[in-house]
C-alpha positions, 0 to 999 in steps of 0.5 A: 250513335255507336258511342251511345249504344256501346257498353265500352264507352259507357264504362267510365269506371275506375273500378271495373268490378263495380256493377254498371247495371243492377236490377233489384226486385223489391218484392221477391229480393232478387238481384242481378249485378252486371259489370260492364264486361258482363253486360258487354258479353251478354249483349254479344250473345244476344247480337249472335242470336239475332244475327247468326241464329235468326239470320238478321242483317243491317236494316232488319227490323226488331220489335221489342216489348220489354220492361226496363230490365238487365235482359232488355239492356242486352237485347237492345245493345246486342240488336244495335251492335249488329245494325238492326232497326229497333222498334221499342214499345213500352207497356204505355202503348198497350192497345194503341196503334204504332205507326211506323214505316212497314208497320203493317208487315211482319217484324224480322224478330219479335221479343216480348214478355209472357205477360204482355203476350197474354195481355188482351190489350197488347197487339203483339206484332207478327215476327218471323222469329219470336222469343219470350223474354222472362224477367225471372231467374229461371227458364220459362215453364210454358213456352207456346208453340212458335215461340222460343225462350230467349234466355235458353237460346241466347246461351247457344251463342258465344261471346267471342268477337266475330266479324261485325258489320260496318255501321255508319252514324247515319244509319237508321237505328229505329224503323222511323229512320232515327239514326245512330247519330241522332239517338246519340245526340238525344241520349247526351241531351237527356244525360245533360238535363238529368245532370248525369256525370262519370261516376254517377249512380242513377236510381230508376223506379221501372214502374215510372220510366220504361223508356230506354232512352232514360234508363239505359242510353242517357246514363251510359252516354254520361259514364253513369251506372244504373240501379233498376228498382222493381216493385219499389215502395216510394216510402223506401226510396231514400233508404234504398238510394243511401244503401246503394250509394245512389247520386241521382234519382230518375 
């Protein structure tokens, strides 16, 4: 699974300056482009925050309640890089019980958007370390007591390579026991279903697809790049695809 969860393996690009992951908010016009190197650097900072800042070790459990976003990609890749078990909870599960081993005890870390933290439908799990992850360009203005702003804290950690734990293909990548190897096989199968190939550019409407298996792992495993579109008017999809040189639409 390391191959499917690592940025370098996903690059597959002849132009290293080409964005590997782009995020475009069509309502505000905000845009963020990350090359493979830039995403790798941010994922390394995220890994440092979880490992060095929180003291988490392989097998620690992390709950992620975040939308498809460039920061979410860094959180997920960073957590997997240091062997954490990631429980990803899409917005569609709001109000529904999450049944997984150990689900009745606090997570080692919880990462959630301010919107979901304040949503009465959400059952945000307890965590020993708690971070709010904003989707805007600026640090958060109001951070409740007991929470930290991820975008601020993650910058306290460097991108220099540090000793990482040795991970094995059969190690669990999620609390339900699904291993790195199993998630990798699933990601490659989904990439084949989507007919993704090296050099493809995949457009993802984040309002319709929030599972990272489709918007992150599958394209990375195929060597494709990703364009995440928020607040996309379906009537504009073809024009956006043409302007962004999109070859596949999810």
